[in-house]
N, C-alpha and C positions, 0 to 999 in steps of 0.2 A: 970457355966461359960458361957460366951457369945461367945467365940471363940472356934471352934472345934480344936482338936489336929492336924488334917490333915492340916488345914489352917495355924495354928501356925507354923507347921514344914516347910511349903513352904515359909513362910515369913522369917523364920530364915535362910533358905538356899539361899534366894535372888532370887527366881524364879518368884516372882510376878512383873509384869511391864516390863518384858523382851520380846522382839519379836524375834521369831526364823527366820532364813534365809528362810525356805520354805514358811512362811507366807508372807514375803516381795516379794519373787519371784512370788507367786501366785497373789498378788495384782498387780504387774507390768504386769503379763500375762493377767489378766482380763482387765486392762486399754488398753493394746495393742489390744486386741480383740474388745473392744468397739470402739477404734479409727478406726481400719481398716474396721469394719462392719457397723458402724453407722455414725461417725463424718466425715470421709474422703469422702465417697460417697455423703453425703449431701452438703459438701463444693464444690465438683466438679459440682453438679447439680446447685447450686446457681451461680457459676461462669459462667456456660454455659448459664443459663437464662439471666444473666446480659449482656453477650456478645451479645445475640440475641436482647435484648431490645436496646442496644446501636447501633446496626446495622440497625435499622428500617429506611427505606427510603420511598420516595413518591411512591404511588401505591401499597404498601404492604397491605395485608389484615390482620387485627388483631382482637383479642377478648380481651376486657377489663376485669378487675377483677369483674365487675358487670354483665358480660355476654353480653355486647353490642358488636355486630359484625359490622365492618366497614372497609372502605378503607381510607388509609392515603392520605390526600391532601397536607398537609404542615407540615414540620418538623421544630420545633423550638428547643431551647436548652433543656428545661425541659417539653415542651408541644408538643402535636400533634393535628392538626386539622383533624378530622375524619369525613367522609361522611357516615352516617348510612342509608340514603335513598336519593333518588334523591332530591337535593335541601335542604337537612337537614344536617347541619354541626354542630359538637360539638367539644369543645376543651377538651382534656383529658391530664392528667399527663402521662408522659412517664413511670413512675414507676408503674402506675396502669394497664399497659398492662400485661395480663396473658400469651398470646400466640400469636406468629406470624404464621398465617395460611398459607400464601403464600408470598414468597419473589419476589420482582420485579427484583432482580438481577439474579435469577435462570433462566437458559435456559431450556425450556421444549421441 
């Protein structure tokens, strides 16, 4: 025979394909742990970064995603004109800014 007697008896009792309540509860618990330890902190970090990027003003010092350090001279909708050296200006996308090093709005 191809089917063992133990498997055949479980099929007859209807036990195959049923999920128990502890399995469902454990799956929900694992998802909740992943959400609070991984997903939620990452979403908060992304929202904070986006807030900093949208708050860039003239005279802020920034670092781009490529590692270019400079001072913002002009702010446009999606672009920034950044001075990377005296007399050397480049235009970068606002989304490519990795970090705002110093804010011109802060009082030191």
